[in-house]
N, CA, C and O atoms as a DFTB+ gen file, in Angstrom:
272 C
 N C O
     1  1     -12.804      -4.149       9.761
     2  2     -12.091      -4.305       8.509
     3  2     -11.108      -3.146       8.357
     4  3     -11.419      -2.007       8.708
     5  1      -9.942      -3.440       7.842
     6  2      -8.947      -2.407       7.588
     7  2      -8.898      -2.136       6.086
     8  3      -8.685      -3.044       5.283
     9  1      -9.097      -0.881       5.729
    10  2      -9.040      -0.459       4.326
    11  2      -7.618      -0.016       4.005
    12  3      -6.961       0.630       4.822
    13  1      -7.154      -0.363       2.830
    14  2      -5.824       0.034       2.365
    15  2      -6.023       0.997       1.196
    16  3      -6.652       0.646       0.198
    17  1      -5.495       2.190       1.321
    18  2      -5.695       3.226       0.306
    19  2      -4.519       3.327      -0.666
    20  3      -4.230       4.402      -1.192
    21  1      -3.854       2.214      -0.896
    22  2      -2.691       2.213      -1.776
    23  2      -3.065       2.611      -3.200
    24  3      -2.342       3.386      -3.827
    25  1      -4.167       2.103      -3.720
    26  2      -4.543       2.419      -5.103
    27  2      -4.798       3.915      -5.271
    28  3      -4.387       4.502      -6.272
    29  1      -5.465       4.530      -4.311
    30  2      -5.751       5.970      -4.391
    31  2      -4.456       6.781      -4.326
    32  3      -4.248       7.701      -5.116
    33  1      -3.593       6.428      -3.376
    34  2      -2.336       7.161      -3.211
    35  2      -1.435       7.013      -4.437
    36  3      -0.803       7.976      -4.871
    37  1      -1.381       5.820      -4.981
    38  2      -0.565       5.606      -6.176
    39  2      -1.151       6.354      -7.366
    40  3      -0.412       6.909      -8.178
    41  1      -2.479       6.370      -7.472
    42  2      -3.136       7.104      -8.553
    43  2      -2.849       8.591      -8.491
    44  3      -2.609       9.229      -9.516
    45  1      -2.874       9.141      -7.286
    46  2      -2.590      10.568      -7.108
    47  2      -1.175      10.915      -7.560
    48  3      -0.927      12.016      -8.049
    49  1      -0.253       9.974      -7.395
    50  2       1.148      10.206      -7.767
    51  2       1.474       9.611      -9.138
    52  3       2.619       9.649      -9.591
    53  1       0.449       9.063      -9.787
    54  2       0.598       8.444     -11.115
    55  2       1.701       7.382     -11.141
    56  3       2.559       7.364     -12.023
    57  1       1.644       6.508     -10.147
    58  2       2.614       5.422     -10.038
    59  2       1.981       4.101     -10.431
    60  3       0.775       3.907     -10.274
    61  1       2.792       3.204     -10.937
    62  2       2.359       1.847     -11.249
    63  2       2.923       0.909     -10.189
    64  3       3.889       1.236      -9.499
    65  1       2.307      -0.252     -10.074
    66  2       2.803      -1.258      -9.134
    67  2       4.256      -1.597      -9.452
    68  3       5.065      -1.787      -8.544
    69  1       4.588      -1.672     -10.734
    70  2       5.966      -1.985     -11.139
    71  2       6.949      -0.930     -10.628
    72  3       8.063      -1.267     -10.229
    73  1       6.546       0.345     -10.638
    74  2       7.413       1.420     -10.129
    75  2       7.689       1.224      -8.645
    76  3       8.833       1.287      -8.196
    77  1       6.622       0.988      -7.898
    78  2       6.742       0.820      -6.452
    79  2       7.576      -0.418      -6.115
    80  3       8.410      -0.381      -5.211
    81  1       7.350      -1.504      -6.841
    82  2       8.109      -2.738      -6.608
    83  2       9.597      -2.518      -6.887
    84  3      10.450      -2.911      -6.091
    85  1       9.893      -1.896      -8.007
    86  2      11.292      -1.660      -8.390
    87  2      12.004      -0.761      -7.374
    88  3      13.131      -1.044      -6.968
    89  1      11.349       0.303      -6.975
    90  2      12.001       1.299      -6.119
    91  2      12.066       0.912      -4.644
    92  3      12.919       1.417      -3.914
    93  1      11.179       0.024      -4.194
    94  2      11.176      -0.371      -2.780
    95  2      11.767      -1.750      -2.547
    96  3      12.157      -2.074      -1.425
    97  1      11.839      -2.573      -3.600
    98  2      12.313      -3.937      -3.440
    99  2      11.229      -4.889      -2.950
   100  3      11.502      -6.061      -2.690
   101  1      10.005      -4.392      -2.824
   102  2       8.886      -5.247      -2.404
   103  2       8.388      -6.048      -3.600
   104  3       8.517      -5.610      -4.743
   105  1       7.823      -7.217      -3.337
   106  2       7.365      -8.064      -4.437
   107  2       6.092      -7.496      -5.067
   108  3       5.255      -6.889      -4.400
   109  1       5.982      -7.718      -6.371
   110  2       4.777      -7.274      -7.091
   111  2       3.540      -7.967      -6.530
   112  3       2.466      -7.369      -6.464
   113  1       3.690      -9.229      -6.127
   114  2       2.557      -9.976      -5.571
   115  2       2.036      -9.307      -4.310
   116  3       0.829      -9.115      -4.162
   117  1       2.932      -8.953      -3.407
   118  2       2.546      -8.282      -2.165
   119  2       1.848      -6.968      -2.470
   120  3       0.790      -6.678      -1.912
   121  1       2.434      -6.177      -3.347
   122  2       1.868      -4.871      -3.675
   123  2       0.530      -4.988      -4.397
   124  3      -0.376      -4.189      -4.162
   125  1       0.405      -5.977      -5.270
   126  2      -0.864      -6.180      -5.980
   127  2      -1.970      -6.548      -5.005
   128  3      -3.088      -6.044      -5.117
   129  1      -1.672      -7.418      -4.055
   130  2      -2.677      -7.792      -3.052
   131  2      -3.099      -6.588      -2.222
   132  3      -4.284      -6.423      -1.930
   133  1      -2.154      -5.753      -1.841
   134  2      -2.486      -4.542      -1.083
   135  2      -3.269      -3.556      -1.949
   136  3      -4.228      -2.941      -1.482
   137  1      -2.868      -3.409      -3.188
   138  2      -3.516      -2.484      -4.123
   139  2      -5.001      -2.817      -4.279
   140  3      -5.850      -1.925      -4.285
   141  1      -5.299      -4.105      -4.403
   142  2      -6.686      -4.548      -4.582
   143  2      -7.364      -4.926      -3.266
   144  3      -8.458      -5.491      -3.270
   145  1      -6.721      -4.619      -2.147
   146  2      -7.244      -4.884      -0.804
   147  2      -7.593      -6.358      -0.600
   148  3      -8.619      -6.689      -0.005
   149  1      -6.731      -7.229      -1.101
   150  2      -6.922      -8.672      -0.966
   151  2      -5.978      -9.287       0.061
   152  3      -6.051     -10.485       0.333
   153  1      -5.105      -8.482       0.624
   154  2      -4.117      -8.980       1.578
   155  2      -4.755      -9.228       2.939
   156  3      -5.619      -8.469       3.378
   157  1      -4.327     -10.289       3.595
   158  2      -4.853     -10.620       4.920
   159  2      -3.931     -10.171       6.035
   160  3      -4.338     -10.122       7.195
   161  1      -2.677      -9.837       5.695
   162  2      -1.730      -9.373       6.717
   163  2      -0.701      -8.464       6.059
   164  3      -0.509      -8.474       4.843
   165  1      -0.051      -7.683       6.904
   166  2       0.932      -6.722       6.424
   167  2       2.016      -6.594       7.478
   168  3       1.722      -6.310       8.639
   169  1       3.273      -6.800       7.086
   170  2       4.315      -6.681       8.106
   171  2       4.823      -5.240       8.185
   172  3       4.647      -4.451       7.256
   173  1       5.449      -4.921       9.302
   174  2       5.862      -3.549       9.571
   175  2       6.892      -3.036       8.564
   176  3       6.862      -1.863       8.191
   177  1       7.789      -3.895       8.128
   178  2       8.811      -3.478       7.162
   179  2       8.164      -3.047       5.845
   180  3       8.545      -2.033       5.262
   181  1       7.193      -3.818       5.387
   182  2       6.473      -3.476       4.165
   183  2       5.734      -2.159       4.337
   184  3       5.794      -1.287       3.471
   185  1       5.047      -2.022       5.442
   186  2       4.305      -0.800       5.743
   187  2       5.236       0.411       5.748
   188  3       4.919       1.451       5.171
   189  1       6.374       0.267       6.398
   190  2       7.336       1.371       6.469
   191  2       7.866       1.745       5.089
   192  3       7.946       2.929       4.759
   193  1       8.229       0.756       4.282
   194  2       8.764       1.034       2.945
   195  2       7.749       1.772       2.081
   196  3       8.098       2.720       1.378
   197  1       6.499       1.340       2.134
   198  2       5.458       1.990       1.332
   199  2       5.241       3.426       1.801
   200  3       5.196       4.347       0.985
   201  1       5.107       3.617       3.098
   202  2       4.871       4.966       3.636
   203  2       6.028       5.906       3.324
   204  3       5.808       7.052       2.934
   205  1       7.236       5.437       3.489
   206  2       8.397       6.293       3.203
   207  2       8.470       6.636       1.717
   208  3       8.741       7.779       1.351
   209  1       8.228       5.653       0.872
   210  2       8.306       5.888      -0.572
   211  2       7.239       6.881      -1.029
   212  3       7.520       7.786      -1.815
   213  1       6.019       6.706      -0.533
   214  2       4.918       7.588      -0.933
   215  2       4.904       8.901      -0.151
   216  3       4.136       9.813      -0.460
   217  1       5.762       8.982       0.862
   218  2       5.840      10.163       1.728
   219  2       4.493      10.465       2.380
   220  3       3.992      11.588       2.327
   221  1       3.916       9.417       3.003
   222  2       2.637       9.543       3.701
   223  2       2.756       8.934       5.093
   224  3       3.675       8.164       5.374
   225  1       1.817       9.291       5.949
   226  2       1.731       8.679       7.269
   227  2       0.949       7.374       7.164
   228  3       0.234       7.144       6.189
   229  1       1.092       6.537       8.163
   230  2       0.364       5.268       8.196
   231  2      -1.139       5.513       8.095
   232  3      -1.847       4.762       7.425
   233  1      -1.627       6.563       8.760
   234  2      -3.064       6.871       8.744
   235  2      -3.560       7.240       7.347
   236  3      -4.749       7.095       7.062
   237  1      -2.675       7.713       6.477
   238  2      -3.065       8.013       5.097
   239  2      -3.217       6.734       4.284
   240  3      -3.997       6.684       3.332
   241  1      -2.477       5.712       4.660
   242  2      -2.479       4.446       3.926
   243  2      -3.533       3.471       4.440
   244  3      -4.170       2.770       3.653
   245  1      -3.718       3.428       5.755
   246  2      -4.630       2.461       6.371
   247  2      -5.767       3.165       7.097
   248  3      -5.594       4.256       7.640
   249  1      -6.931       2.526       7.098
   250  2      -8.100       3.068       7.788
   251  2      -8.914       1.914       8.358
   252  3      -9.144       0.915       7.676
   253  1      -9.344       2.048       9.591
   254  2     -10.238       1.052      10.182
   255  2     -11.657       1.441       9.807
   256  3     -12.084       2.575      10.027
   257  1     -12.388       0.480       9.234
   258  2     -13.734       0.743       8.743
   259  2     -14.696      -0.303       9.281
   260  3     -14.322      -1.462       9.463
   261  1     -15.928       0.103       9.532
   262  2     -16.958      -0.832       9.971
   263  2     -17.595      -1.555       8.789
   264  3     -18.261      -2.573       8.974
   265  1     -17.397      -1.036       7.571
   266  2     -17.977      -1.635       6.366
   267  2     -17.223      -2.892       5.985
   268  3     -16.010      -2.977       6.178
   269  1     -17.944      -3.880       5.439
   270  2     -17.301      -5.112       4.969
   271  2     -17.441      -5.259       3.495
   272  3     -16.960      -6.238       2.924
């Protein structure tokens, strides 16, 4: 299972999904699914936009976990 730490990273920076959507051009639906770890896939462009905006590495955003 891949864990997405978007909610934690956004919380640390006190950002809302609306802020991230507005500033990156990504859809609120996509970001909401990632925020709540409900997304089944993630494309590279989305990943890059989020990482660049939050100024984090991919490893800070994603984690491979054995837990389900």
